[in-house]
ROMAR-428874 format. One record per residue: residue in one letter; x, y, z of N, C-alpha, C in turn. Coordinates in steps of 0.001 Angstrom, whole numbers, padded with zeros to 6 digits, always signed. Each point is the difference from the previous one (the first is absolute). Layout:
N
aXYZXYZXYZ ...
//
This chain:
360
m+000761+000037+011066+001276-000336+000632+000750+001367+000026 p+000053+000775-001043+000688+001294+000131-000536+000797+000929 l-001274+000171+000217-000691+000827+000853+000313-000561+001630 a-000058-001239+000191+000143-000553+001226+001316+000344+000445 h+001241-000282-000750+001314+000333+000000+000136+001638+000373 a-000609+000891-000633-000047+001210+000123-000361+000326+001550 l-001063-000583+000362-000636+000221+001443+001110-000471+001011 r+000425-001215-000254+000996-000622+000887+001164+000839+000063 a+000519+000620-001117+001250+000739+000085-000224+001389+000771 a-001350+000708-000151-000312+000911+000961-000321-000297+001531 g+000485-001021+000334-000229-000397+001483-001376-000720+000360 h-000799-000436-000812-001481-000393+000136+000124-001605+000161 d-000933-000597+000595-000163-001448-000052-001072-000549-000915 v+000395-000878-000844-001059-000434-000907-000297-001582+000146 r-000953-000217+000044-000645-001598+000145-000885-000468-001098 y+000352-000846-000791-000816-000527-001122-001018-000878+000651 a-001236-000122-000282-001191-000874+000458-000251-000657-001513 i+000619-001207-000159-000085-000729-001319-000433-001482+000302 g-000476-000555-000934-000446-001457-000179+000686-000766-000750 d+000766+000485-000849+000691-000639-001059+001163+000503-000421 a+001153-000636-000670+001129+000863-000465+000875+000698+001274 l-000258-000654+000976+000759+000631+001211+001486+000028-000333 n+000793-000923-000742+001160+000025-000264+000400+001467-000723 a-000907+000271-000819+000364+001340-000658+000238+001113+000742 v-000649+000087+001256+000199+000942+000921+001327-000075+000985 t+000066-001386+000394+001050-000255+000962+001346+000218-000827 e+000031-000567-001168+001174+000230-000755+000320+001669-000404 a-000943+000821+000139+000478+001248-000105+000359+000803+001249 g+000160-000967+001074+000498+000552+001292-001263+000649+000849 l-000952-000327-000308-001509+000536+000572-000491-000997+000837 h-001020+000338+000923-000414-000873+000836-001604-000376-000348 a-000380-001160+000011-001307-000554-000384-000814-000707+001047 v-001327-000168-000044-000652-000821+000814-000869-000772-000839 d-000037-001175+000066-000991-000861-001025-001549-000061+000636 i-000595+000748-000501-001344+000124+000538-001002-001060-000525 t+000375-001056-000719-000858-001190-000515+000747-001203+000139 p+000723-000157+001033+000763-001387+000110-000841-001280-000430 g+000759-000609-001058-000679-001405-000452-000927+000329-001085 l-000414+001119-000197-001163+000265-000926+000458-000407-001471 d-000735-000819-000752+000086-000231-001269-000789+001099-000950 y+000758+000792-000719-000432+001204-000641-000712-000507-001482 a+000500-001117-000371-000669-000388-001332-001156+000037-000089 p-001049-000674+000737-001540+000169-000095-000313+001327-000035 l+000572+001079+000707-000353+001239+000132+000033+000828-001455 w+001316-000209-000457+000149+000440-001506-000810-000489-000980 m-000011-001325+000091-000764-000849-001002-000899-001101+000464 p-001247+000754+000421-001020-001078+000561-000422-000962-001137 e-000348-001175+000346-000325-001033-000886-000692+000322-001161 g+000313-000279-000967-000604+000430-001434+000294+001282-000672 t+000971+000650+000706+000088+001331-000575+001307+000096-000805 d+000346+000988-000897+001327+000139-000723+000781+000622+000956 d+001424-000009-000646+000935+000666+000677-000226+001515-000053 p-000204+000624+001268-000519+001348+000020+000968+000980-000693 m+001291-000121+000008+000915+000825-000709-000319+000026-001499 h-000637-000841-000514-000060+000086-001500-001434-000084-000543 v-000892+000625+000992-001546+000023-000544+000056+001381-000847 k-000245-000201-001339+000173+001076-000972-001084+001206+000336 d-001204-000235+000279-000922+001043+000018-000315+000318+001712 a+001076-000263+000945-000331+000351+001310+000243+001512+000377 g-001042+000644+000617+000231+001431+000173+000159+000166+001570 v-000214+001205+000334+000363+000271+001403-000887-000807+000840 e-001306-000176-000269-000903-000830+000783+000411-001409+000382 f+000750-000645-001170+000567-001292+000146+001126+000042+000992 l+000839+001160-000129+001134-000137+001004-000311+000199+001321 a-001055+000904+000356-000492+000129+001350-000520-001266+000371 e-000797-000909-000737-000665-001285+000551+001254-000878+000412 l+001055+000129-001016+001221-000993+000289+000895+000474+001292 f+000172+001170-000100+001026+000519+001278-000937+000107+001269 g-001317+000183-000366-000749+000017+001369+000095-001195+000778 r-000123-001202-000841-000023-001296+000560+001426-000498+000556 v+001050+000300-000612+001177-000042+000688+000312+000860+001094 s-000470+001356-000082+000296+000785+000967-000815-000466+001356 g-001262-000376-000254-000643-000532+001142+000399-001144+000837 a+000833-000799-000691+000771-001204+000481+000901+000517+001058 e+000586+001234-000205+001047+000652+000653-000207+000965+001050 v-001278+000186+000216-000672+001196+000754+000372-000348+001403 d-000278-001194+000782+000153-000340+001281+001463+000054+000286 g+000875-000414-000669+001472-000085+000413+000443+001336-000112 a-000460+000892-001013+000565+001438-000152-000402+000798+001278 l-001429-000330+000371-000533+000811+001250+000656-000435+001226 e+000281-001328+000125+000740-000381+001380+001244+000622+000025 l+000904-000060-001140+001163+000610+000150-000119+001609+000138 a-000783+000658-000626-000229+001459+000146-000285+000393+001375 r-000859-000835+000608-000379+000462+001396+001100-000328+001152 s+000792-000777-000459+001276-000316+001081+001186+001029-000439 y+000029+000253-001071+001113+000808-000526-000095+001331+000001 r-001297+000443-000161-000417+001396+000179+000688+001210-000931 p+000004-000401-001366+000530+000934-001048-000564+001444+000098 d+000667+000971-000378-000561+001260-000035-000597+000394-001528 l+000387-001018-001081-000239+000184-001295-000087-001243-000643 v-001041-000400-000845-000097-001187-000692+000144+000386-001773 v+000995-000697-000493+000375+000190-001469-000404-001425-000597 h-000979-000005-000959-000373-001210-000741-000085+000174-001514 s-000053-001010-000715+000187+000116-001335-001495+000156-000331 a-000414+000498-001307-001293+000368-000245-001046-001171+000069 a+000503-001285-000362-000939-000997+000038-000017-000987+001271 q+000722+000799+001071-000006-000717+001379-001024+000445+000756 g-001169-000449+000192-001175+000600+000472+000144+000144+001728 a+000837-001226+000441+000342+000012+001423+000666+001460+000636 g+000589+000423-000836+000708+001221+000371-000878+001121+000376 a-001116+000487-000572-000829+000976+000242-000988-000581+001238 l-000134-001217+000026-001010-000564+001084+000968+000337+001274 v+001161-000420+000158+000755+000106+001135+000106+001551+000341 a+000362+000920-000917+000038+001323+000395-001487+000576+000503 a-000812-000363-000566-001500+000331+000515-000255-000442+001545 a+000488-001376+000180-000091-000614+001253+000975+000663+001167 l+001008+000483-000356+000855+000842+000915-000117+001422+000025 d-000779+000543-000994-000167+001409-000112+001241+000701-000244 i+000719-000659-001078+001215+000762-000348+000090+000189-001480 p+000855+001023-000587+000023+000171-001432+000565-001159-000779 c-000233-000135-001270+000548-000907-000739+000504+000542-001485 v+000937-000756-000611+000346+000352-001140-000001-001073-000919 e-000704+000335-001171-000343-001063-001221+001057+000302-000966 l+000656-001259-000300+001107-000047-001018-000438-000893-001166 p-000402+000626-001162-000271-000931-001273+001375-000280-000459 l-000011-001517-000250+001313-000421-000672+000272+000280-001590 g-000980+000570-000489-000028+000358-001450-001075+000582-000658 p-000025+000041-001188-001444+000543-000806-001295-001092+000350 a+000362-000995+000104-001104-001219+000125-000814+000327+001197 d+000591+000403+001102-000812+000008+001185-000151+001407+000565 s+000145+000969-001066+000048+001362+000344-001617+000609+000074 d-000896-000518-000443-001293+000349-000274-000611+000244+001537 p-000251+001462+000342-000380+000392+001437-001295-000876+000244 l-000833-000521-000726-001244-000612+000302+000562-001470+000660 l+001070-000486-000219+000333-001223+000634-000166-000064+001563 a+000301+001031+000542-000241+000154+001654-001382-000169+000363 t-000778+000601-000787-001422+000176+000333-000547-001634-000321 l+000298-000480-000816-000466-001271-000477+000539-001049+000999 l+001360+000259+000453+000547-001159+000843-000665+000183+001378 r-000433+001062+000598-000807+000214+001102-001318-000739-000100 e-000538+000149-001195-001287-000645-000086+000131-001514+000018 a+001094-000508-000708+000235-001402-000009+000348-000501+001377 m+000397+000684+000987+000548-000241+001210-001036+000281+001055 e-001204+000410-000127-001004+000470+000739-000154-000861+001191 a+000073-001466-000104+000033-001030+000983+000946+000036+000689 d+001085+000108-000264+001239+000269+000729-000162+001241+001029 y-000467+001097-000554-000246+001183+000812-001038-000247+001173 e-001035-000525-000486-001188-000185+000982+000332-001104+001008 r+001109-001144-000398+000463-000813+000925+000844+000550+001219 h+000682+001172-000339+000791+000453+000920-000609+001328+000438 g-001213+000247-000245-000631+001094+000596+000485+001507-000421 i+000489+000070-001152+000677+001137-000532-000937+000667-001060 t-000373+001172+000425-000978+000677-000877+000545+001307-000682 g+001236+000466+000407+000446+001277-000412+001012-000271-001233 t+000816+000943-000306+001115+000015-000855+001162+000507+000577 p+001309-000070-000594+001183+000356+000461-000046+001695+000416 r+000595+000419+000857-000164+001381+000436+000538+000887-001302 t+000929-000343-000720+000458+000530-001191+000508-001078-001055 t-000186+000179-001360+000553-000808-000802+000767+000790-001035 v+001167-000176-000189+000869+000477-001029+000232-000888-001108 r+000100+000294-001378+000273-000957-000934+001330+000465-000548 l+000925-000780-000158+001206+000117-000886-000087-000265-001473 t+000648+000494-000749+000093-000189-001382+001311+000037-000550 t+000466-001073-000921+001260+000111-000556-000177+000345-001362 v-001103+000426-000426-000226+000463-001517+000356+001532-000138 p+000592+000304-000814+000133+001506-000190-001389+000577-000423 e-000020+001386+000461-001307+000553-000334-000576+000069-001345 r+001150+000161-000962-000427-000025-001467-000905-001306-000346 l+000265-001074+000696-000398-001296-000538-001197-000368+000859 a-000387+000828+001066-001136-000268+000790-001300-000369-000496 p-000422+000961-001093-001287-000276-000980-000035-001332-000350 l+001043-000651-000406+000098-001383-000490-000222-001185+000905 l-000056+000340+001376-000163-000848+001056-001425-000550-000141 p-000206-001185+000567-001561-000468+000096-000831+000926+001021 g-001141+000309-000244-001012+000756+000805+000039+001501-000279 e-001177+000624+000004+000164+001485-000486+000119+001056+001271 r-000287-000458+001210-000007+000949+001135+001442-000510+000787 r+000718+001258+000053+001233-000359+000894-000145+000564+001284 p+000531-000631+001104-000210+000359+001437+000526+001269+000319 e-000454+000711+001045+000494+001465+000343+001415-000107+000709 h+000214-001037+000769+001256-000146+000865+000788-001105-000976 e+000701+000403-000927+000898-000829-000731+001371+000663-000220 w+001013-000727+000513+001395+000632+000061+000735-000882-001148 p+000710+000676-000749+001061-000603-000823+001203-000589+000676 v+000427-001082-000469+001383-000577+000545+000765-000809-001027 r+001123+000220-000121+000954-000467-001026-000113-001506+000098 f-000211-000830-000913+000268-001424-000176+001398-000370+000134 i+000424-000637+001114+001435-000684+000095-000121-001484-000337 p+000844-000358-001015+000017-001414-000363+000471-000858+001185 y-000778-001098+000426+000545-000855+000917-000259-001433-000386 n+000968-000571-000450+000105-001638-000422+000468-000937+000787 g+000392+000501+001147+000605-000987+001037+001519+000202-000252 g+000862-000463+000896+001577-000135-000190+000362-001239-000639 g+001155-000022-000325+000620-001184-000707+001346+000310-000441 v+000868-001077-000153+001248+000234-000645-000040+000004-001495 l+000428+000985-000604-000176+000278-001476+001043-000845-000654 p-000307-000668-001329+000889-000791-000520+000993+000824-000723 g+001127-000448-000354+001227+000822-000614-000443+000604-001200 w-000896-000561-001073-000304+000413-001043-000835+001403+000085 l-000851+000218+001139-000801+001061+000333+000821+000978+000409 s+001174-000174+000315+000860+001116+000737+000735+000779-001218 r-000147-000618-001213+000585+000768-001196-000854+000173-001057 p+000216+001288-000601-001121+000243-001100+000018-001065-001086 p-001048-000203-000642-000170-001164-001196+000969+000371-001102 a+000776-000776-000390+001109+000033-000864-000572+000049-001626 g+000292+001229-000353-000314+000291-001599-001429-000075-000446 r-001145-000278+000868-001266+000093-000510-000870+000272+001080 p-001237+000457-000141-000811+000443+001106-000619-001187+000653 r-000654+000114+001145-000419-001105+000790-001657+000308+000065 i-000756-001006-000035-001385-000073+000170-000356-001011+001156 g-000529+000597+001182-000551-000855+000957-001373-000618-000150 v-000225-001138+000255-001227-000736+000025-000534-000581+001148 t-001086+000281+000308-000506-000577+001443-001494-000117+000069 l-000376-001116+000605-001653-000058+000392-000171+000182+001491 g+001028+000572+000805-000122+000317+001323+000096-001276+000722 s-000400+000116+001220+000316-001239+001027-001037-001049-000052 i-001186+000281-000769-001002-001186-000016-000326-000462-001404 g-000164+001061-000944-000457-000323-001451+000800-001227-000579 a+001149-000243+000267+000749-000984-000726-000346-001520+000431 q-000372-000006+001225-000141-001290+000488-001392-000783-000613 w-000039-001306+000177-001050-000728-000402-000132+000111-001600 g+001130-000019-000644-000316+000106-001448-000123+001376-000680 g-000162+000860+000927-000213+001482-000641+001063+000603-000829 i+001226-000586+000158+001212+000436-000720-000174-000175-001436 t-000877-000945-000341-000249-000495-001479-000370+001495-000959 v-000521+000974+000828-000305+001065-000727+001082+000790-000649 l+001090-000226+000387+001357+000435-000609+000560-000590-001035 a-000469-001275-000342+000315-000845-001178+000331+000752-001244 s-001042+000750-000373+000006+000839-001264+001113+001049-000047 l+000250+000580+001172+001177+000970-000153+001333-000664+000214 m+000127-001169+000479+001189-000757+000116+000327-000565-001368 a-001108-000377-000988+000157-000404-001225+000646+001014-000928 a-000341+001252+000395+000431+001358-000882+001315+000663+000393 a+000419-000544+001255+001097+000663+000664+001381+000009-000795 s+000286-001123-000830+001175-000184-000842+000004+001140-001036 r-001105+000544-000325-000109+000988-001086+000444+001486+000406 i+000218+000219+001426+000158+001213+000446+001367+000049+000655 d+000815+001085-000344+001207+000138+000344-000006+000729+001232 a-000395-000936+001218+000033+000548+001452+000103-001351+000604 e+000330+000341+001394-000024-001095+001103-001185-000073+000767 f-000456-001126+000077-001342-000079+000869+000241-000636+001275 v-000387+000483+001088+000088-000584+001242-001417-000475+000494 v-000417-001204+000184-001095-000473+000361+000152-000552+001432 t-000965+000724+000984+000095-000473+001381-001312-001163-000061 l+000396-001247+000527-000825-000977-000194-001185-000005+001102 g+000328+000627+001233-001021-000058+000901-000823-001237+000270 g+000796-001053+000129-000698-001212+000380-000300-000685-001309 g-000112+000641-001169-000545-000744-001107+001105-000906-000689 d-000418-000929-000719+000792-001030-000612+000488+000283-001293 a+001281+000499-000155+000889+000502-001257-000424-001200-001250 g-000217-001067+000472-000105-000998-001152-001406+000206-000813 l-000927+000904+000539-001227+000160-000692+000155+001103-001033 l+001164+000625+000132+000331+001246-000982+000668-000649-001391 g+000220-001328-000075+000495-000552-001204+001575+000186-000001 e+000737-000238-001050+001371+000242-000066+000280+001590-000209 l+000812+000232+000965+000456+001533+000161+001112+000278-000788 p-000079+001130-000761+001318+000507-000836+000895+000479+000990 d+001401+000147-000612+001032+000459+000731-000149+001375+000781 n-000917+000897-000620+000032+001279+000644-000972+000124+001167 v-000494-001310+000478-001213+000051+001172+001000-000575+001147 r-000137+000888+000998+000513-000443+001468-001181-000367+000818 t+000041-001035+000722-001092-000340+000930+000552+000143+001352 i-000724+000392+000948+000392+000141+001475-001237-000350+000925 e+000165-000916+000975-001233-000175+000774-000563+001390+000721 w+000807+000797+000470-000418+001238+000541+001133+000787+000314 v-000143+001442-000213+000922+000902+000201-000921+001354+000510 p+000524+000809+000880-000730+001236+000405-000064+001025-001263 l-001321+000337-000339-000306+000572-001217+000702+001262-000295 a-000048+000832+000916+000623+001394-000057+001459-000079-000622 p+000863-000781+000633+001579+000081-000517-000157-000613-001531 l-000884-000842-000126-000075-000466-001496-000412+000993-000806 l-001112+000647+000147-000406+001197-000894+000919+001118-000166 e+000890+000092+000993+000971+001239-000128+001060-000395-001179 t-000076-001315-000443+000844-000263-001121-000875-000372-001416 c-001231+000154+000151-000862-000339-001077-000346+001159-000971 a-000368-000170-001221-000517+001080-000788-001392-000046-000231 g-000570-001276+000515-001400-000154-000150-000545-001264+000756 i-000995-000074+000316-000773-001057+000771-001179-000511-000579 v-000125-001284+000122-001294-000544-000448-000471-000786+001324 h-001458+000331+000300-000341-000613+001022-001569-000236+000272 h-000515-000426+001081-001431-000313+000097-000988+001053+000458 a+000588+001078+000009-000762+001340+000625-000296-000039+001463 g+000810-000730+000824+000045+000006+001392+000159+001375+000482 s-000575+000356+001177+000267+001420+000657+001450+000235+000294 g+000554-001026+000617+001263+000587+000591+001009-000066-001121 t-000203-000804-001098+001084-000051-001101-000363+001091-000767 l-001326+000588-000329-000333+001120-000753+000772+001346+000658 l-000155-000041+001322+000337+001532+000601+001496-000206+000210 t+000661-001086+000244+001470-000110-000104+000622+000457-001297 a-000487-000483-000981+000383+000273-001486-000289+001455-000193 m-001143+000594+000414-000057+001561-000109+000885+000709+000682 t+000297-000467+001235+000973+000815+000838+001195+000113-000500 l+000541-001141-000859+001142-000183-000669+000266+000577-001288 g-001243+000447-000546-000033+000552-001424+000207-000874-000974 v-000439-001349+000202+000199-001060-001094-001429-000214-000667 p+000236+000071-001387-001286-000333-000934-000601-001309+000385 q-001214-000038-000097-000756-001382+000266-000843-000487-001053 c-000059-001346-000135-001040-000564-000842-000591-001097+000998 v-001418+000188-000047-000620-000756+001118-001044-001190-000799 i-000177-000950+000760-000931-001105-000611-001048-000234+001052 p-000889+000756+000372-000939-000011+001119-001005-001237-000123 d-000219-000618+001016-000945-001218+000055-000828+000165+001141 g-000978+000558-000071-000895+000224+001326-000264+001390+000260 s-001056+000161+000708-000585+001429+000195+000972+001131+000631 y+000721-000564+001247+000825+000852+000546+001288+000419-000828 q+000436-000946-000747+000997+000282-000852-000336+000941-001260 r-001113-000058-000345-000686+000827-001204-000016+001564+000666 a-000193+000323+001165-000114+001199+000630+001418+000520-000029 n+000996-000771+000330+001508+000395-000072+000230+000227-001194 s-000415-000650-001016+000429-000003-001638-000651+001376-000363 d-001057+000334+000317-000676+001208-000379+000861+001271+000371 l+000271-000094+001205+000869+001165+000564+001221+000269-000765 l+000721-001260-000259+001376-000128-000724-000339+000719-001379 e-001119-000455-000814-000019+000626-001360-000319+001479+000160 g-000787+000398+000920-000313+001380+000165+001114+000836+000274 s+001123-000439+000455+001122+000601+000514+000929+000237-001217 g-000149-000866-000967+000827+000164-001165+001396-000948+000182 a+000112-000610+001281+001362-000476+000242-000145-001581-000317 g-001147-000478-000667+000067-001332-000233-001246-000450-001032 f-000196-001381-000067-001042-000268-001075-000575-001626+000695 a-001036-000302-000554-000333-001393+000333-000351-000678-001345 t+000097-001225+000217+000101-000868-001261-000643-001386+000550 d-000367-000882-000782-000418-001396+000172+001160-000978+000089 a-000001-000871+001171+001116-000817+000040+000282-001005-001302 a-001119-000340-000578-000074-000978-001042+000722+000653-001187 t+000052+001273-000105+000597+000680-001237+001418+000686+000312 l+000219+000053+001206+001155+000587+000489+001306-000391-000661 g+000793+000920-000800+001192-000512-000694+001015+001082-000213 a+000460-000284-001313+001155+000961-000236-000362+001528-000125 a-001173+000166-000527-000523+001543-000212+000021+000669+001170 e-000568-000484+000931-000223+000466+001463+001290+000213+000622 c+000969-000806-000004+001278+000117+000569+000720+001216-000815 r-000252+000051-001211+000692+001231-000721-000519+001188+000287 r-001270-000154+000173-000566+001235+000513+000389+000570+001343 l+000188-000908+001045+000533+000238+001309+001477+000782-000086 l+000778-000547-001008+001346+000457-000165+000253+001286-001028 e-000749+000203-000631+000157+000975-001226-001035+001094+000090 d-001224-000043+000793-001054+001044+000018+000579+001334+000671 t+000474+001041-000516+000496+000993+000407-001076+000620+001193 a-001186-000081-000505-001285+000940+000694-000203-000864+001406 l+000011-001331-000141-000110-001044+001072+001126+000401+001096 r+001143+000113-000309+001113+000277+000938+000050+001311+000428 t-000572+000909-000614+000107+001296+000391-001099+000201+001089 a-001195-000676-000352-001052+000021+001162+000337-000651+000987 a+000841-001226+000078+000365-000701+001241+000892+000820+000835 r+001001+000646-000666+000900+000838+000728-000615+001224+000655 g-001212+000597-000732-000577+001082+000622-000712-000458+001221 l-000745-001028-000069-000649-000582+000968+000928-000285+001176 r+001082-000474-000058+001018-000399+000914+000112+001367+000759 e+000258+001019-000687+000438+001363+000723-001358+000492+000918 e-001126-000363-000429-001219+000509+000707-000139-000939+001103 l+000357-001171+000071-000238-000774+001134+001208+000311+001138 r+001068+000201-000787+001214+000477+001141-000343+001215+000646 a-000838+000889-000523-000314+001233+000523-001049-000015+001297 m-000510-001152+000040-001072-000220+001012+000593-000204+001381 p-000610+000355+001062+000673-000033+001486+000332-001669+000201 s+001275+000026+000588+000336-001287+000372-000959-000671+001128 p+000137-001282+000452-000575-000528+001094+000615+000690+001129 a+001233+000351+000057+000753+000625+001252-000499+001418+000223 a-000369+000844-001298-000302+001162+000111-001668+000125+000559 l-000590-001301-000180-001385-000074+000503+000020-000076+001555 v+000905-000586+000688-000045-000301+001452-000545+001152+000794 p+000607+001290-000102-000505+001000+000957-001735+000199+000001 a-000393-000242-001364-001586+000185-000290-000632-001118+000839 l+000519-001229-000082-000490-001233+000688-000024+000118+001374 e+001224+000680+000672-000021+000295+001364-001248+000833+000427 e-000056+001031-000626-001031+000885+000314-001231-000381-000121 l-000182-001001-000934-001504-000641-000004-000316-001044+001005 a+001201-000587+000661-000209-000954+001011+000202+000532+001296 a+000092+001606+000088+000229+000501+001269-001356+000159+000721 
//
């Protein structure tokens, strides 16, 4: 979203080809085309007899390529139809969206690959996605590759060796991660600093708390009364009743934009999702993560390697981990140092001239 807004502010037209979550695009003031009208995505994400793909503990880049190759393949026809009528000069796609590279190859235009975080940053993913979608390429008579592929990275150079995969691409451009959590009216209590004690944010993102997943926070909630801090738990569709009786220093809210919340927090406990991880890094907030699944563990490894946070098991998460978040000087120093490194990276707006040259 920040990159799209930077391009729009520079006078360019931006069109999203998307099959789900169209509201996220339109509510940001941008234009989207539904490329898979009426499609039920559930069987693509979870074919009959399979586990939740976001929580497969031993899934590697091969698993991601198979999963996203299947989803991308269902979107190829609509994406190509839109691209051939819209005639873009440049395609920007997330690293796991294989239809982006196919469209760029079909129109013989350059493309920009944007990993969303450490979990999809393995350069091998693009090659494996192409292999997984070979039938889609053959069906449309596409044999080549995009004229040029540039890969963006939001990870500071110092941390690059911690990313999955050993080989880094030749054309890799750094870009600053700008938190985007959607707009919203902030509650009054968030407009004021926490009174008299630090605040700890707690979130499982926009998916993990649903369907009973929020129960992983029960151990933390049981220990919260022993910590001199205010806890703000974003429910994200989860049932607060599954957390047990909450102490007076725990505040629950269904949803709130993450960045404004973290600006008031001394620490955060979360699921190791990419957006949450990078938002907290950008704001210099120490992190405690409870990863559950392969992609979350890749994010967790990067966090621990940065020194700005640590991982623990949800079942034993309690007072000791919260005190570490609040009191560990080395943790806080590393988080603030990482924040300065991230802020020194080129902004999406600063990247626009290079993208214009690429598309020329």
